[in-house]
N, C-alpha and C positions, 0 to 999 in steps of 0.2 A: 145719457141715450145716444148722444150722436156718434161719440165712439164705437155701441154697440149695433147702432143701425150699417156701421162699415164694414163688418161682419170679419176683423180681421185681428187673429189673436194676439199678433209680434203688437201691434197699435196700442191693444187693448191691457196687456202685459206692460207694457214700457210706462202707460201715462197710471198705472195703480197706483193707489194710496200704497206706499211703501216707507216703513221705520228706518233711516239708516244713520248706521253709526261704524264710521270710519276709522283707518289711522294711515296717515302716508309717510312716505320715508322719499326725501327727494335729495339730488345730487347737483350742482351746480359748480360750470367751472367756463371760467371768460380770464383769456390771458391778454388781454386789451390792456395797452400803455397809451394812455390819454395823452403821455407828453410826446407821442410820437405815430407817426401814419405808418404804420405796420401791417402786414397783414395779422389775424386774429380769429380764435377760433371762441364760440359759445356754445355750450353743451349741458343739457337739463335733461335730466331724468326722474321718473318719478316710477313707486309703486304702491297703490292703494288697496287697502283690502279692507270689508267691509262684513258685519256679523257674525263672522268665526266666535269670538269671545259670550253673543249671547247664544250660540248653538251651542260652544262645550257648557255653559251654565244650563242650559235646560237637559241636556243629555246626561247629567250629573245629580241634577234632578231628578232625573227620572223619565221623563218627557222621550218618549220613541218619537222622534221628528219625521223619520223615513214615514211612518204610518198615518202622521196624522197634517201633512205635508195644505198648505201652507201654515210652521206655526207663528203667535202672533207675538208681541209684546204693547202694552198699552193699547191693545184693541187694535196695531194695525200688524199687518205681515211685515216682518221684518228681511232687510235686502242682505244676499251673502253673495259678494262676487270677489274678484280679483281683477285690476286692470291697469299694469304697465303701460308707460308712453315715454317717449324721449323727443327733446327738439333739439338737431345740430343743425350748426350755421357759421359760416364760411365768410368772413368781410374780405375783400383783398382792393384797397387803394390802387387808384390808375395814380398814372404821374401828370395825368394835368386835368387840372381846373377843378380838383378837388373832387371829383367822380371816385367811386364806390361801386364796385361789384360786388352783390351780394347769392349766396348760396344756402340755402336752405332746404334739408329736407325731416318732416316729422310722421313719426309713424305710434300707432297706440291698438288696443286693442282691451275688449274689458269681457271676462267669463264668469258667468253667473250659474252657480252650483246651490248645492248643498238646498238652502231654505228658498232661491229663489230659482226661477227660469229663465227670466228674461233683467236686463240691466234696466234702473230704472230711466228716466225720460233723462233728468238730468245726468247721470251719469254715463248715457251714451254719443256718442260720437257725432257730428255732422259737419259738412261741408257746405262751403262759399261765403259770400259778406267780405266785410274790408281787412280782413286779417287772414283770410284764407284763398280759395280760386275765385277771384275777384269778376268773373265772368258770369256768376250763375251769382243769386243773388242769397242771403245767408239760410241755410234748411232746405233748399230749392236743389240740391244737386243729390243723386243715388237716391237709394242705396244700387251698386252694381249697375244693369242695365234697365233699370226699374223705369215703365214707362207713364206709370198713372202721375195722375195730376192731382193727387189729395198732399194737401198740406203736412199733414199729422205721419206721413211714412219714411218722411225726412229725416230718418235716423236709423244708426247702424253700431256692430258692433267692434269694427274693424276700421283705421282710418289709415291712409297713406297717402301724405301731402310733401310733394317738392316746389320750391320757386325760386325763378332766378330776376333777379332786381339789377338794374343798373341806373344808380344815381349820379346827378351833375349841378352844375351850377347855371344858373338862367341869369339872373342880375339880382345883388344883392339878397334880400332875404328870400328870393324867388327861388325855387331848386324844381327839379325835373328829373324823372323816371321812366323807364321802358321796361317791362316784366314779361312774363311766360310764367305762369300756374298750370299745375299739375294735381290730378290726385282723384280720389275717389273715398265713398265710405261702403262699406259691405257687413251683410249679416252671416254670425257663425251658422246657422240655420234657422229653419223655415220650420214655422208652424201650420202652414196652408197647401202643404202636398206642393208647393212651386220653389224651381230653383232657382228664380229671378231673384237678384242682388245677394244673393248668398256667393259668400268667396270661395272658388276656385283656383286653384293655383295655376289649372289651364289655362283661362279664360280671362282672368283679374285685367290683364294685360290690354286686352281687346276693351275694356270696360274705363280707361283711364280716361279721365275729363281732361281737356286741353284751354286752357283762356289765354288770352294776350291783349296787351293794353299800354297806356300813358297817364302818368300823374303829373299832377301839379303839388310841392310844398308850399308853404308859408312860413319861412322858421323865425320862430320869434326868440330863439333863444331857450325861452323857460317854458316855451310848449309850439307844437307844430300842428298846423290846421294841414292836412291832406284831403285831396279829389280825384281819385283815379276810375278813368271811364275804363273799360274790359269789351272783346269781345270773345266768344264763344268760338273758339279755332276744331276741334274734337267733342261733338256730344256722343256720348255713351247710350244714347237711349234710341237712336236713331238704329236703324237698320245695320248689319254689321259693315259692311260695304257703302252706305251712305254715310258714315261717321266724320267725317273729314267734311264740317259744312261752313267753313271761311268764307268760299267762293260764292254760296247761296246768301250771304248776311249784310246787311246796311248798315250805314248810319244812326236809323233807327234802333238796331236791335243790340245798339251800346250800354251794357251795365253799369250805371257810375255807384260808386262809392264815398262817403263822406266817414271821414276817419279823422283823429286826435293823437298823434303820435304815427310814427313808423310804422309798419305792417308787421314787421319783426327786424 
């Protein structure tokens, strides 16, 4: 009932019950040499497909799915989508104080087709949080230049994220970090005749959010406790000429994130 009151097909479709039968192919590369402090790369790519075997079986069985959308399995609409993503990281040790510079770029998109109009909520992309763009809370950024304060709308079909972090020793098990995060999420298409949040090659760079901050880590070898404080530098929901918001921010605008382990 609450979703229907929002009268937004994007939200209603994303949160509707769906049967998901998916398969994934992953590739992982990591050339880190634990015995030496050399620069190294980490790369992970995933390709996820869902619903194709069910779709094919129903077509072979004589069901004309095109005319009966959405088709169901076990009284639930089955999801059908294509979802690739990748995560590339470059680690560069610095020559003093065991410092380490880390650059990361992660991208992904999901395309619903066939028996689906919209990606299931749990397969959609989100931005913000302790392992993402830390100046925003989890699922509290985007899509695009969206200005609605409604929590339910903070998911999308496309994601681009970059992070730059400098890690250094402070004292014994206490470590520090300074970082810059940037990125956002977008929709592939809109269902309410609005272009807000929809990815456009001409405007997406203007909708990149930027945050920066400092962090401390307690390194107990077998696990790491982490606290990051970040502040918004560029906010895409503001008017185009007012998106560089850092001069107007103060200590009360810092977003704190607690995590276990490094963010990436």
